[in-house]
N, C-alpha and C positions, 0 to 999 in steps of 0.2 A: 504493500500500500504506500502510495506517495504521500509526502508531507501535505500537499494541497488537499488530497482526499481526506486525510485525517483531520485537517483543519475544518473542512466543510462538514464532516460528520459530527465533530465535537464542538470546538470553540465557536464556530459560526452559528450552529444551532443553539448553543447555550446562550450566546449573546442575544440572538433574536428572541428567544424565550423570555429573557430578562426584560427586554424592551417591551414585549407584549404584556407581560405581567404588570409592569409599571403603568403602562397606558390604561389597562383594564382596571387597576386599582384606583387610579385617579378618576376614571369614569364612574366607578361604583361609589366612591366617596362623594362625588358631585351628585350622583343620582339619589343617594340616600339622604341628602340634605333636604329633599322635598317630601312633604307628607301629603297624603291624599286628603281631599276635602271631606268634611263630615257629611253623612247621608242626610238629605233633607226630606226624603220620602219615608213614610212610616212602613214598617215591614208589611208585606202583602203576600198573597198566595194562599195555599191551602194549609200551611203550617207544617208541611212534611219536609221542608228544607230550611237551610239557614246559611249564613255567610261561610261557615267552615265547609259544608258540603259543596257549596257553590265554587269556592276557589280550588278545591281538590278536583272537582269535575272539570273546571276550566284548565287546570294544569294537564289533565289527562286527555284533553281534547285532541291533541296532536296524534294520539294513538287510536282515535275513534273516527274513522272516515265516515261513518254513518251519522255523525252528530251535526255535520254541516252540509248544506245542499251543494256547495262548491266541490266537495270531495265525494259526497254520496252519489252524485250524478256523473262524476268523472273519475272513476276508480283507477283507470289506467294512468291518469296524470298523478294521482295520489301515490300509486306504487312506484312511479318514476321518482317522485320526491323521496320515498323511503329508500330505494336502492341507491340514489345519488348520495344521500347522507350517510348510509352505511359504508359506501365507498370512501367518503371523506374520513370516517373513523378508521377504516382499514389502512388508508394511506398514511394517516398521522401515526398510527401504531407502527407501521413499517419504518417510519423515520426514526423511531426509538429502538426497534428491534435490531436493525442493521448495525448500529454502532455499539449497542449495549448488550444485546442478547442474540448474536448472529447464529448461535447454535440452533435456535428454533427453525431457521431456514434450511437446515440440513434435512428436514422432513419434507418429502415430496408432497405429502398431504397438506401440510401448512402452506407450501408454495402454491399448490393448486387452489386452495380456498382463498388465499389472498389475491391471486390473479383473477379468479372468477369475480370476486367482490369488486375489485378495483377496475377490472376490464368492463364489467357491467355498468359501473358508474361512468366510465369514459364514454360508452355508447349512449347512455342517457344524456350526458353532457352535450354530445353532438346533436342529439334530437332536440334538446332544449335550445341550442344555438339556432338551429333551423327554424324552430317554432318562433323564437323571439324575432328573428329577421323576417320570416315569411308571413307572420300574422300582423295585420295592420293595427289591431288593438294593442298588441304587445309592443310594437314599435312606438306607439304613441305615448306609452307610459314608461319607456325604457330610457335610462340615462347612460352616458358613456361608461360610468362605473359598472352598470349592469352588464354591458357587453364585455368590458375588460375582465371583470371578475369571472364571468362564465367561461370565456375563452381561456383564460389563464388556468382555472381549475381543471378544465378538460385536458389541457396540455400537461398539467401536473399529474393527472391520472395516468396519462399515456406513459410518462417517464417512470412513474411509480410501478406500473405494470411491468415495464422492462427491467426495473431494478430488483424485483423480487428475488431472482436467483442469487443476487449479491456476488456476481462473478467478476470481481475487479481484476483478477489475474489476466483475463483476456481483453481488458480495456476498461478505463475508468470514466470515459466520457459520459455514459448514461448516468452513472451514480453521481458524478459531479453536477450534472444538470439538475438531477432530482433534488439534491441537497441544497443547491443554490436557489432553486425554485421554492423549496420548503422554507428556507430562511426568509426569502422575500415575502412569502405568504404569511409567515408569522408576524412580520413587521407591518405588512400592508393591511391585514384584516381588521385590526382595531380602528383604522381610519376609513374603512370602507363600509358599504351597506351589508357586507357579510356579517358584521358584528351584531346584526339584529337578534341573534340568539342570546346575546347578553341581556337583552331587555325582555325576552319572552317570560321568564318567571315573574317579573314585576308586573308587566301589563296584564298577564293572564290572572295574576293574583287579585289585582284590584277589580278587574272586570268580573271575575267569578264571585268575589266577595260581595260586590254590589248587586249582581243579578241573583245571587243566592238569597240575599236579604229581601229582594223583591219577589221571590218565589218563582223565578224563571229558570235558574240553574239548580240542580240538573234538569235538563229538558225532559218533560213527560212525553212518552209515546202513547198516542191514542190509536187503538186499532180501529180500522174503518169497517 
């Protein structure tokens, strides 16, 4: 292993993680300075729910495609979302496994699982790019950051897929590109729209708490 690859796998990643952690900490400190306004509406509903049930339901909403019309009527799009984010987790895990636990990659099964997850996410990324460019409504609401983030992530998946074997003996280019991409990704994400996941627990908490008080969450299913 060259000194450059060792730097990319260790010091560069560690530095990027530190920068990411600092930015996220500052954001969370700023975010928690604000408190939600008091409820002005009296508790309503049938009395079978409350704020606690509401925010728990709201947090779990992401795993309930039947709970929202946008996912209930477009299950294929929802499963794309799931596979894409599973691929993100797998690629991030790979960036830790290669430098700190490369022995895991000696298993063909582990390699196949990682490549299936990351490769599927890459395919979904290409489909999302085509949809965002080809759909007039998606183009209307898309910013340059949306295009850049999606294209960058898809390219990152491609190099993560190729990096799974961790075969630096036959050439380091693929691994170098993957780890430099990962470092850039770690630094860029806190300043991009990708950081929306940081706000998910807060926004869903306040929404669920409020709608639980009003008797709306959890949503009741009425059989027709």
